LUMKOLKE-140568 format. One record per residue (C-alpha): residue number from 1; x, y, z. Coordinates in pm, 1 decimal. Layout:
+-----+----------+----------+----------+
|   k |        x |        y |        z |
+-----+----------+----------+----------+
| NUM |        X |        Y |        Z |
...
+-----+----------+----------+----------+
END
This chain:
+-----+----------+----------+----------+
|   k |        x |        y |        z |
+-----+----------+----------+----------+
|   1 |   -985.8 | -10008.3 |  -6874.1 |
|   2 |  -1248.9 |  -9770.4 |  -7001.0 |
|   3 |  -1201.3 |  -9395.9 |  -6940.6 |
|   4 |  -1546.5 |  -9357.5 |  -6775.6 |
|   5 |  -1458.7 |  -9618.0 |  -6513.1 |
|   6 |  -1150.9 |  -9424.0 |  -6402.8 |
|   7 |  -1195.1 |  -9218.7 |  -6080.8 |
|   8 |   -946.7 |  -8951.2 |  -6187.7 |
|   9 |  -1155.1 |  -8878.4 |  -6496.6 |
|  10 |  -1462.7 |  -8803.2 |  -6283.9 |
|  11 |  -1256.1 |  -8583.6 |  -6051.6 |
|  12 |  -1146.9 |  -8378.3 |  -6352.8 |
|  13 |  -1505.6 |  -8360.6 |  -6481.5 |
|  14 |  -1632.5 |  -8247.9 |  -6139.4 |
|  15 |  -1356.9 |  -7987.2 |  -6111.9 |
|  16 |  -1433.1 |  -7845.8 |  -6457.7 |
|  17 |  -1803.8 |  -7826.6 |  -6370.1 |
|  18 |  -1722.0 |  -7658.4 |  -6036.6 |
|  19 |  -1499.8 |  -7395.6 |  -6202.1 |
|  20 |  -1766.6 |  -7339.7 |  -6467.9 |
|  21 |  -2030.9 |  -7279.1 |  -6198.9 |
|  22 |  -1797.6 |  -7035.0 |  -6021.0 |
|  23 |  -1754.9 |  -6835.7 |  -6340.4 |
|  24 |  -2128.3 |  -6851.6 |  -6411.7 |
|  25 |  -2223.0 |  -6698.3 |  -6073.6 |
|  26 |  -1952.9 |  -6432.0 |  -6107.2 |
|  27 |  -1704.5 |  -6544.9 |  -5844.8 |
|  28 |  -1405.1 |  -6373.7 |  -6011.7 |
|  29 |  -1590.8 |  -6040.2 |  -6009.2 |
|  30 |  -1689.7 |  -6085.7 |  -5643.4 |
|  31 |  -1330.7 |  -6169.8 |  -5548.9 |
|  32 |  -1197.1 |  -5869.6 |  -5741.7 |
|  33 |  -1452.5 |  -5638.9 |  -5575.9 |
|  34 |  -1360.7 |  -5772.1 |  -5231.2 |
|  35 |   -990.2 |  -5719.7 |  -5300.9 |
|  36 |  -1054.0 |  -5366.4 |  -5432.7 |
|  37 |  -1253.1 |  -5282.5 |  -5119.7 |
|  38 |   -976.5 |  -5417.8 |  -4897.8 |
|  39 |   -711.8 |  -5225.4 |  -5092.9 |
|  40 |   -912.0 |  -4903.4 |  -5053.0 |
|  41 |   -947.0 |  -4963.5 |  -4676.6 |
|  42 |   -573.1 |  -5026.5 |  -4640.2 |
|  43 |   -492.9 |  -4714.7 |  -4844.1 |
|  44 |   -719.2 |  -4508.6 |  -4616.9 |
|  45 |   -548.9 |  -4651.9 |  -4307.7 |
|  46 |   -205.5 |  -4572.7 |  -4451.0 |
|  47 |   -311.8 |  -4218.2 |  -4541.4 |
|  48 |   -433.5 |  -4152.9 |  -4185.3 |
|  49 |   -143.9 |  -4332.9 |  -4011.9 |
|  50 |     56.0 |  -4019.6 |  -3911.2 |
|  51 |   -247.6 |  -3860.9 |  -3743.4 |
|  52 |   -327.5 |  -4188.3 |  -3570.4 |
|  53 |     33.0 |  -4218.7 |  -3452.3 |
|  54 |     17.0 |  -3873.5 |  -3294.2 |
|  55 |   -308.7 |  -3962.1 |  -3119.8 |
|  56 |   -163.9 |  -4290.1 |  -2993.9 |
|  57 |    147.2 |  -4113.8 |  -2865.1 |
|  58 |    -64.9 |  -3854.3 |  -2683.0 |
|  59 |   -277.7 |  -4131.2 |  -2529.5 |
|  60 |     36.0 |  -4318.9 |  -2421.1 |
|  61 |    172.2 |  -4006.4 |  -2252.4 |
|  62 |   -163.7 |  -3943.9 |  -2080.2 |
|  63 |   -175.5 |  -4301.7 |  -1950.8 |
|  64 |    188.4 |  -4284.8 |  -1839.8 |
|  65 |    117.7 |  -3970.4 |  -1635.1 |
|  66 |   -191.7 |  -4133.2 |  -1485.7 |
|  67 |      7.2 |  -4444.2 |  -1395.5 |
|  68 |    284.0 |  -4237.1 |  -1235.7 |
|  69 |     29.3 |  -4037.2 |  -1031.7 |
|  70 |   -134.0 |  -4357.6 |   -907.2 |
|  71 |    205.9 |  -4506.4 |   -833.4 |
|  72 |    303.3 |  -4203.0 |   -625.2 |
|  73 |    -28.7 |  -4219.6 |   -440.7 |
|  74 |     33.3 |  -4585.5 |   -361.9 |
|  75 |    391.3 |  -4516.7 |   -254.1 |
|  76 |    267.9 |  -4247.0 |    -16.3 |
|  77 |     25.7 |  -4488.3 |    151.6 |
|  78 |    153.4 |  -4584.6 |    500.2 |
|  79 |    116.1 |  -4960.4 |    440.5 |
|  80 |    337.8 |  -4952.2 |    132.0 |
|  81 |    582.0 |  -4707.7 |    288.2 |
|  82 |    658.0 |  -4948.9 |    574.0 |
|  83 |    629.3 |  -5268.3 |    370.8 |
|  84 |    997.7 |  -5319.9 |    299.6 |
|  85 |   1332.2 |  -5195.2 |    425.7 |
|  86 |   1437.5 |  -5048.4 |     92.1 |
|  87 |   1225.0 |  -4737.6 |    134.2 |
|  88 |    990.6 |  -4844.2 |   -142.2 |
|  89 |   1264.6 |  -4912.0 |   -397.5 |
|  90 |   1174.4 |  -5279.4 |   -409.9 |
|  91 |    809.9 |  -5217.4 |   -506.3 |
|  92 |    844.3 |  -4876.9 |   -673.6 |
|  93 |   1182.1 |  -4832.3 |   -842.7 |
|  94 |   1247.1 |  -4477.2 |   -959.5 |
|  95 |   1166.5 |  -4442.6 |  -1326.5 |
|  96 |    993.1 |  -4135.1 |  -1454.6 |
|  97 |   1040.9 |  -4158.8 |  -1829.7 |
|  98 |    774.9 |  -4312.5 |  -2051.3 |
|  99 |    863.4 |  -4621.5 |  -2250.7 |
+-----+----------+----------+----------+
END
């Protein structure tokens, strides 16, 4: 069989042409630039992580206090107070420490 009649030969030719076009348009440079940009963004995120962690912890504590205040307001409501025989322990178990 002749080499030009073989399908695998044309697949190899098409692949070589495709890779050549990628190099011609500068795909490796574009990929390297994209990876460098991503690496710089990740480095910035890692450098600011401790400050972000403190902000997240403060926000968690603020939301926990807000949730506890709303929970106490609900527990004080007459409908919830008389809803069960456990004195509210079934719906509002006592837990005052944040997660």
